N, C-alpha and C positions, 0 to 999 in steps of 0.2 A: 322517185316516187317510192320504191323500195326503202331506201335511206328514211322516210319520211314515218315509215311504219314502226311501232314500240319493236324492241328486240325479241319481246315476249311472243307476238304476233308472229313473226318471221320463222322464229325457233320452232314454233307449234306447228304452221304448216310444213314448214322443212320436214320434222318428224313425222309429220301424217302421210307426206309423200316417201319417205322412207318407211314406212310400215306397208304402205299400200305396194311399192316396188318388191321388198323381201317377201311379203306373205301372199302377194300375189304372184310371184316368181318360185314358191313353195307349190302353190296351186298347181300352178303349171306343170312343175315336175309330177306331181302325182298324177295330171292327165297325160302327159308321154307316157309315163312308167305304163299305166292303164292300157293306155294305146299300143303298145309294144306287148302287154302280156296278151292281149285279144290277139294278136297275130302269132301267137307262140305255142308251145303245147299244153300252156296252161289255160290257154282259150276252153279247153271244157271247164275247168273248176269257174272259171271267172262268168261262165253264163249260167252257171246252175240256179236253180229257183231262190235257193237263200241266197247268195251274192245281190240277185236281182233285187230281191225284197229289202236286203240293207240299204242297196243303193236308193231306193223311194223312202225309205225312212230317213236317210240321211239328208235325202232333198228335201224330205217334207221337215222334219226336226232338228236339222244339224243347223241352223243356222243362229240359235241363239247359244249353242255349243262353241262356232265359230268366235262370236262376239267375246264369250266368255271366258274364252281361253288366253283371250291377249291380258286378264286379270291374273293368270298363272306365268310364273318361269318355267322354262325349258317344254312347256305343254304345246305351246302356238304352231311349231314348227310341223309336230305329230297330227296337229289339228288340220293344219293346212292342206298337208301332205295327203290325210285320209280323204279329207273332201275332193279332194282334187282326183284322187284316184278310186273314189265310190262316184264319181261324176256327179256331184252337187251342181245342178243348173246355175251357170253365170247369176240369171236374174235373182237367184237367191242367196249366192255365195257375196256378191260384191255389196249388198246393203249391208251383210252381217259382217263383212270386212271392214267397210267405213266406219260401221257403230266401234268393233274393237280397236281401231287405229287412231279413233277420236279419242276412246276412253284410253288407252296407251299412251299417247302423248301427254295426256294432259296429265298423267300419273308422272311420266318420265318427268316433263317439264317443270312439274310442281316443285318435284325433289330436287332436280338438277339446280332451279333458280334457289333455292334455299341452301344449297351448299355452299353456291356462288355468293348468296347474301351474307351468310355466316362467315365466308372468307375473307370477304371485304371490311366486315364490321370490326370495329377499333380494337385490336388487341387479341381475335379470336383466330387470327390465322395460323398461328402454330398449334393450338387446340384443334382446330378443322384438320390441318393435315395430319397431325397424330393419329386422329379418328379415322380418316381416311385410309391411313396406311395400315394399320390396324384392320381395319374393315377387309381391306384386300387381301392380308394374308389370313387370315382368318378362313376367308372363302377361296382362295389358293389353298391351301391347307385341306378342307372340308372336299374339294374339286380331289385333289389327289388322292386323298384318306378312298374317298367314292370309288377312283377309277381302281386304284390297287385291290378294293372288297369285289368290286365285279369282273375282275379280270379273269381269265381262265386260267385255269390251274394244269399244267403239265403233269400227264400221268405217264409213269414210267413203266 
């Protein structure tokens, strides 16, 4: 049955499942961290009215932010961890996660398939490989520069 489905459908479903597992796991880590915090010396801070109000706001208005976070790079994990830590109810989080996963999988699949189709086009494989290597090098350089820029400076 699976072999009868178009590869695009299988890849899309796979990506949606991966996103659910990864983002849901990050949410669960946030919930665990909050649970541990509630049982620690930080429980006094976590029980303050401002924190409780923040939890209510995230529970009410956070789902669109969770979904929108999948349109960004580098913000998804922070948003999912925060949603878990501030105890966004699962009845709000799961639909937002599903919408975000569907959007993310669609974006990544369309770009990935475009690269694969360009790779398989007649005579373009060398150009596509060169562009991919260039993008990887520039991305790696940017990450390295950013890490060095943000690294703590030793004070003598």
